C-alpha positions as CSV (number, residue, x, y, z in Angstrom):
1,M,133.2,26.4,-52.4
2,T,130.0,27.9,-51.1
3,A,127.7,28.9,-54.0
4,S,127.1,32.6,-54.4
5,G,125.1,34.6,-57.0
6,P,121.5,35.3,-57.6
7,L,120.7,31.7,-58.6
8,A,122.3,30.0,-55.6
9,G,120.1,27.1,-54.5
10,I,118.8,26.4,-58.0
11,T,119.8,23.0,-59.6
12,I,119.9,22.6,-63.4
13,L,120.3,19.5,-65.4
14,E,121.9,20.2,-68.8
15,L,121.9,17.6,-71.5
16,A,125.1,18.0,-73.5
17,G,124.8,19.9,-76.7
18,L,126.6,22.6,-78.8
19,G,126.6,26.4,-78.9
20,P,123.7,28.2,-77.2
21,A,122.7,25.5,-74.6
22,P,126.2,25.1,-73.1
23,Y,126.8,28.9,-73.2
24,A,123.6,29.5,-71.3
25,A,124.5,26.8,-68.8
26,T,127.9,28.4,-68.3
27,V,126.2,31.8,-67.5
28,L,123.6,30.2,-65.2
29,A,126.4,28.3,-63.4
30,E,128.3,31.5,-62.8
31,F,125.0,33.1,-61.6
32,G,125.3,30.6,-58.8
33,A,123.1,27.7,-60.0
34,N,124.3,24.1,-59.5
35,V,124.5,23.1,-63.1
36,I,125.2,19.4,-63.9
37,R,126.1,18.6,-67.5
38,V,124.9,15.2,-68.6
39,D,127.3,14.0,-71.2
40,R,127.3,10.9,-73.4
41,P,130.0,8.3,-73.6
42,G,132.9,9.8,-75.6
43,G,131.5,13.3,-75.3
44,I,129.6,15.2,-78.0
45,G,132.1,14.4,-80.7
46,L,132.7,17.9,-82.1
47,K,135.8,19.6,-80.5
48,V,137.4,22.5,-82.4
49,S,140.2,23.2,-79.9
50,A,142.0,21.7,-77.0
51,H,139.7,23.5,-74.6
52,D,136.0,24.3,-74.6
53,A,135.3,27.4,-72.6
54,L,131.5,26.7,-72.9
55,N,132.0,23.8,-70.5
56,R,133.4,25.8,-67.7
57,S,132.2,26.2,-64.1
58,R,130.1,23.1,-63.7
59,Q,130.2,19.4,-63.0
60,N,129.9,16.6,-65.6
61,V,128.4,13.1,-65.4
62,I,128.4,10.5,-68.2
63,L,125.1,8.7,-68.6
64,N,124.6,6.4,-71.5
65,L,121.0,7.4,-72.4
66,Q,120.9,4.5,-75.0
67,H,121.1,2.0,-72.1
68,E,117.8,0.5,-70.9
69,Q,118.4,1.6,-67.3
70,A,119.5,5.1,-68.1
71,A,116.0,6.8,-68.3
72,A,115.2,5.7,-64.8
73,I,118.5,7.0,-63.4
74,Y,118.0,10.3,-65.3
75,L,114.5,10.8,-63.9
76,E,115.8,10.2,-60.4
77,L,118.1,13.2,-61.0
78,V,115.2,15.2,-62.4
79,Q,113.3,14.8,-59.2
80,G,115.9,16.9,-57.4
81,C,116.3,19.6,-60.1
82,D,114.6,22.9,-60.9
83,V,115.4,23.2,-64.5
84,V,116.3,20.9,-67.5
85,I,118.0,22.2,-70.6
86,D,117.3,20.0,-73.6
87,P,119.3,20.8,-76.8
88,Y,118.1,17.8,-78.8
89,R,116.0,17.9,-82.0
90,P,112.2,17.7,-81.3
91,G,111.1,14.3,-80.2
92,V,114.6,12.9,-79.3
93,A,114.2,13.2,-75.6
94,D,110.8,11.7,-75.8
95,R,112.1,8.6,-77.6
96,L,114.7,8.2,-74.9
97,G,112.0,8.2,-72.2
98,I,113.2,11.5,-70.7
99,G,111.1,14.1,-72.5
100,P,109.0,16.9,-70.9
101,Q,106.0,14.6,-70.1
102,A,108.2,12.0,-68.4
103,C,110.0,14.7,-66.4
104,H,106.9,16.4,-65.3
105,E,105.4,13.2,-64.1
106,V,108.2,12.9,-61.5
107,N,108.6,16.7,-61.0
108,P,105.6,18.9,-61.8
109,G,107.4,22.0,-60.8
110,L,110.2,21.5,-63.3
111,V,111.1,24.2,-65.8
112,Y,111.9,22.3,-69.0
113,A,113.7,24.4,-71.6
114,Q,114.1,23.1,-75.1
115,M,116.8,24.8,-77.2
116,T,116.7,24.3,-81.0
117,G,117.4,26.3,-84.1
118,W,114.1,26.0,-85.9
119,G,111.8,25.4,-82.9
120,Q,109.6,22.5,-81.8
121,T,107.1,23.2,-84.6
122,G,107.1,24.2,-88.2
123,P,108.2,22.6,-91.5
124,L,111.9,22.9,-90.7
125,A,111.7,21.6,-87.1
126,Q,113.5,18.3,-87.9
127,R,116.1,19.8,-90.2
128,A,119.7,20.4,-89.3
129,G,121.2,24.0,-89.4
130,H,123.7,26.3,-87.9
131,D,123.8,30.0,-86.9
132,I,124.3,31.3,-90.4
133,N,121.3,29.3,-91.6
134,Y,119.0,30.4,-88.8
135,L,120.1,34.0,-89.2
136,G,119.5,33.8,-93.0
137,L,115.8,33.2,-92.5
138,T,115.2,36.1,-90.1
139,G,116.1,38.8,-92.6
140,A,119.0,39.9,-90.4
141,L,121.8,38.2,-92.4
142,G,120.5,39.7,-95.6
143,A,121.0,43.1,-94.0
144,I,124.5,42.6,-92.7
145,G,127.7,42.7,-94.7
146,S,129.1,44.6,-97.7
147,A,127.0,45.7,-100.6
148,A,128.5,42.8,-102.6
149,K,127.4,40.0,-100.2
150,P,126.0,39.2,-96.8
151,R,128.5,38.5,-94.0
152,Q,127.7,36.5,-90.9
153,P,128.5,38.3,-87.5
154,L,130.6,35.3,-86.2
155,N,128.0,33.1,-84.5
156,I,126.7,35.6,-82.0
157,G,123.6,36.5,-84.0
158,A,121.5,33.3,-83.7
159,D,123.5,30.9,-81.5
160,F,124.3,33.2,-78.6
161,G,122.2,36.3,-79.1
162,G,119.0,34.7,-80.5
163,G,119.5,31.4,-78.7
164,A,121.4,31.4,-75.4
165,M,120.2,34.8,-74.3
166,F,116.5,33.9,-74.9
167,L,117.1,30.5,-73.3
168,I,118.4,32.2,-70.1
169,T,115.5,34.7,-70.2
170,G,113.0,31.9,-70.6
171,I,114.4,29.9,-67.8
172,L,114.4,32.9,-65.4
173,A,110.9,33.8,-66.4
174,G,109.8,30.2,-65.9
175,L,111.4,30.1,-62.4
176,L,109.6,33.3,-61.5
177,A,106.3,32.0,-62.7
178,R,106.8,28.8,-60.7
179,S,107.5,30.9,-57.6
180,T,103.9,32.2,-57.7
181,S,102.1,29.2,-59.2
182,G,104.1,26.3,-58.0
183,E,103.8,24.8,-61.5
184,G,106.5,24.1,-64.0
185,Q,106.2,24.4,-67.8
186,V,107.9,23.7,-71.1
187,I,109.7,26.5,-72.8
188,D,110.3,26.3,-76.6
189,V,113.3,28.4,-77.4
190,A,114.2,28.7,-81.1
191,M,117.1,30.6,-82.5
192,V,115.0,31.9,-85.4
193,D,112.5,33.3,-82.9
194,G,115.2,35.0,-80.8
195,A,117.3,36.3,-83.7
196,S,114.1,37.7,-85.3
197,S,113.2,39.4,-82.0
198,L,116.6,41.1,-82.0
199,T,115.8,42.8,-85.3
200,T,112.6,44.5,-83.9
201,M,114.0,48.0,-84.4
202,I,115.2,47.3,-87.9
203,Y,111.8,45.9,-88.9
204,G,110.2,49.0,-87.4
205,L,112.4,51.2,-89.5
206,H,111.7,49.1,-92.6
207,A,107.9,49.4,-92.1
208,D,108.3,53.1,-91.9
209,G,110.3,53.3,-95.1
210,A,113.4,54.4,-93.1
211,W,115.3,51.2,-93.9
212,Q,116.1,49.9,-97.4
213,D,116.5,46.2,-98.3
214,E,120.0,47.0,-99.5
215,R,123.2,46.6,-97.6
216,E,125.5,49.6,-96.9
217,A,122.6,51.9,-97.8
218,N,121.3,52.6,-94.3
219,L,122.2,54.4,-91.1
220,L,123.6,51.5,-89.1
221,D,124.9,49.1,-91.8
222,G,127.9,51.0,-93.0
223,G,125.8,53.3,-95.3
224,A,126.4,56.4,-93.2
225,P,130.0,57.5,-93.2
226,F,129.7,58.7,-89.6
227,Y,128.8,55.1,-88.5
228,D,131.5,53.0,-89.9
229,T,135.1,51.8,-89.4
230,Y,138.2,53.5,-90.9
231,E,141.7,52.2,-91.5
232,C,144.5,54.1,-89.9
233,K,148.1,54.7,-90.8
234,D,149.3,51.5,-89.1
235,G,146.7,49.3,-90.8
236,K,144.5,49.1,-87.7
237,F,141.0,50.5,-87.4
238,V,138.9,52.9,-85.4
239,S,135.1,52.7,-85.0
240,V,133.1,55.8,-85.6
241,G,129.5,56.1,-84.2
242,A,128.9,59.8,-84.3
243,L,125.1,59.6,-84.8
244,E,124.0,62.6,-82.8
245,P,124.7,66.1,-84.0
246,E,126.7,67.0,-81.0
247,F,129.0,64.0,-81.4
248,F,129.3,64.6,-85.1
249,S,130.3,68.2,-84.4
250,V,133.2,67.1,-82.2
251,L,134.3,64.6,-84.8
252,L,134.4,67.2,-87.5
253,D,136.4,69.6,-85.3
254,Q,139.1,67.0,-84.6
255,L,139.3,66.1,-88.3
256,G,139.2,69.7,-89.5
257,L,136.2,69.1,-91.8
258,D,132.9,70.7,-92.4
259,F,129.8,68.7,-93.7
260,D,126.0,68.7,-93.4
261,Q,125.6,65.4,-91.5
262,Y,122.3,64.1,-92.9
263,D,122.6,65.5,-96.5
264,R,123.0,62.1,-98.2
265,Q,124.2,63.8,-101.4
266,C,127.5,64.7,-99.6
267,W,128.0,61.3,-98.0
268,P,130.4,60.0,-100.7
269,A,132.6,63.1,-100.2
270,M,132.3,62.8,-96.5
271,R,133.4,59.2,-96.5
272,A,136.4,60.0,-98.7
273,A,137.4,62.8,-96.4
274,F,137.1,60.6,-93.3
275,T,139.1,57.9,-95.0
276,Q,141.9,60.3,-95.9
277,A,141.9,61.9,-92.4
278,F,142.1,58.7,-90.4
279,A,144.8,57.3,-92.6
280,A,147.1,60.2,-91.5
281,K,147.6,58.9,-88.0
282,S,147.9,55.5,-86.2
283,R,144.9,53.9,-84.5
284,D,146.4,54.6,-81.0
285,D,147.1,58.2,-81.9
286,W,143.5,58.7,-82.8
287,A,142.5,56.9,-79.6
288,K,144.5,59.4,-77.5
289,I,143.0,62.3,-79.4
290,F,139.4,61.2,-78.8
291,E,140.1,59.6,-75.3
292,D,138.5,62.4,-73.3
293,Q,136.0,63.6,-75.9
294,D,132.4,62.5,-76.7
295,A,132.7,61.9,-80.4
296,C,131.9,58.2,-80.2
297,V,135.3,57.3,-81.8
298,Y,137.1,54.4,-80.2
299,P,139.8,51.9,-81.3
300,V,138.9,48.5,-82.8
301,L,140.8,46.1,-80.6
302,S,141.9,42.6,-81.3
303,L,141.0,39.6,-79.1
304,A,144.5,39.8,-77.6
305,E,144.2,43.5,-76.9
306,A,140.7,43.9,-75.5
307,P,141.3,42.4,-72.1
308,H,144.1,44.9,-71.4
309,H,142.2,48.1,-72.4
310,R,141.9,50.4,-69.3
311,H,138.1,50.4,-69.2
312,M,137.8,46.6,-69.7
313,A,140.5,46.0,-67.1
314,A,138.9,48.5,-64.6
315,R,135.6,46.7,-64.8
316,G,137.2,43.2,-64.7
317,V,135.4,42.2,-67.8
318,F,138.0,39.5,-68.5
319,E,139.7,37.0,-66.3
320,P,143.0,35.3,-67.0
321,Y,142.3,31.8,-68.1
322,L,144.7,29.1,-69.3
323,N,146.9,30.7,-71.9
324,G,144.7,33.7,-72.4
325,H,141.6,35.4,-71.1
326,Q,137.9,34.6,-70.8
327,P,135.1,37.2,-70.5
328,R,133.2,36.8,-67.2
329,S,129.5,36.3,-67.1
330,A,127.4,39.5,-67.0
331,P,125.7,41.6,-65.6
332,V,127.2,42.8,-62.4
333,F,125.2,42.3,-59.2
334,S,125.6,44.6,-56.1
335,R,124.8,41.9,-53.5
336,T,124.6,38.4,-55.0
337,T,128.0,38.5,-56.6
338,L,128.7,36.0,-59.4
339,Q,130.9,32.9,-59.1
340,P,134.4,33.2,-60.5
341,I,135.1,31.4,-63.7
342,G,135.6,27.7,-63.0
343,H,137.5,25.0,-64.8
344,E,136.3,22.9,-67.8
345,A,135.2,19.5,-66.6
346,E,136.1,16.5,-68.6
347,P,133.2,14.2,-69.6
348,G,132.4,12.0,-66.6
349,E,134.8,13.8,-64.2
350,H,132.2,14.0,-61.4
351,T,129.9,11.0,-62.2
352,T,130.3,9.2,-58.8
353,E,130.2,12.5,-56.8
354,I,127.0,13.6,-58.5
355,L,125.2,10.3,-58.1
356,Q,126.1,10.3,-54.4
357,S,124.8,13.8,-54.0
358,F,121.4,12.6,-55.3
359,G,121.3,9.9,-52.8
360,L,122.4,6.8,-54.7
361,S,124.3,4.3,-52.6
362,D,127.9,3.3,-53.3
363,E,126.8,-0.2,-54.1
364,R,124.3,0.9,-56.6
365,I,126.7,3.3,-58.3
366,D,129.3,0.5,-58.5
367,Q,126.7,-1.6,-60.3
368,L,125.7,1.1,-62.7
369,L,129.4,1.6,-63.6
370,A,129.8,-2.1,-64.1
371,D,126.7,-2.3,-66.3
372,G,127.9,0.6,-68.5
373,V,125.0,2.8,-67.6
374,V,127.3,5.5,-66.3
375,E,131.0,6.2,-66.6
376,Q,133.6,7.8,-64.3
377,H,136.7,9.4,-65.8
């Protein structure tokens, strides 16, 4: 299939990892880049389901980086690439002979992106962690959840929001800088940096005294009754985001209530009235009532329901995939349309094909396979 998308013509080498790095690679592949995932023998080891949607839309080669010949083969591939995504802990790629310095010696224009939780520097740089840990150090996790305890927002706060999105942004900025200078560079992407950046507005409110270090006590954390979720008669929920007075007024009209929106003294009574009102009808009944009104009231959908909502379906936000759906990559481009969602490659599925595309002879590939430097499955 001919590549399409805004990144058509860009080649990316992705060292296999977990979470933000493969998600970013998926998006970049569906942006049209030729992304090659370099897996290890046996894969990465952690597999929580039969399918891994974060491996979709790109080819896969197995290269045993512990083999003495592997670094030389890897650097041959690097010569023909624009970007490397390195998800290893600081120093690991260097010890394998494939770190930023080695890569830039063979390809000075390479954009080398390092994706870690704690970053390349700092006292925690060599420590393990996961989304919940990274988010915990940013102040964001402490601000999210019920009054009783913090509650992690799945793993979209640090892994995908603070990690993958800033990884994509860094790569695109690096490619743009290279287009004017001809020079590559190393990009240090840390989930703690990105997740902290996402809280810029909250930190601004906190500095102004408009945000308390207390959960469910602020405008956007469930403290305000007009920015919260409410259970309906059928046990399902609606989301209410009537921040502006004009939206709040429509909300009150439909609920048959009367309150002074920003009088905090009446917030407990307002919440009790909202709770009682929404419990009188089903979620879908409320969705119909507010369907054509700007009150910022919408149903809270399940994962099974969301792909079938009329708005999501009209925009093609989801595509049928295996036994369910997958969200397509975003945003939408008017001219350089994105690639459709591709299948999930098995580790080593394209090893021979990829090596051939980089100019390695069949005889040499056969020898690499025989020596255990690479594997084809």
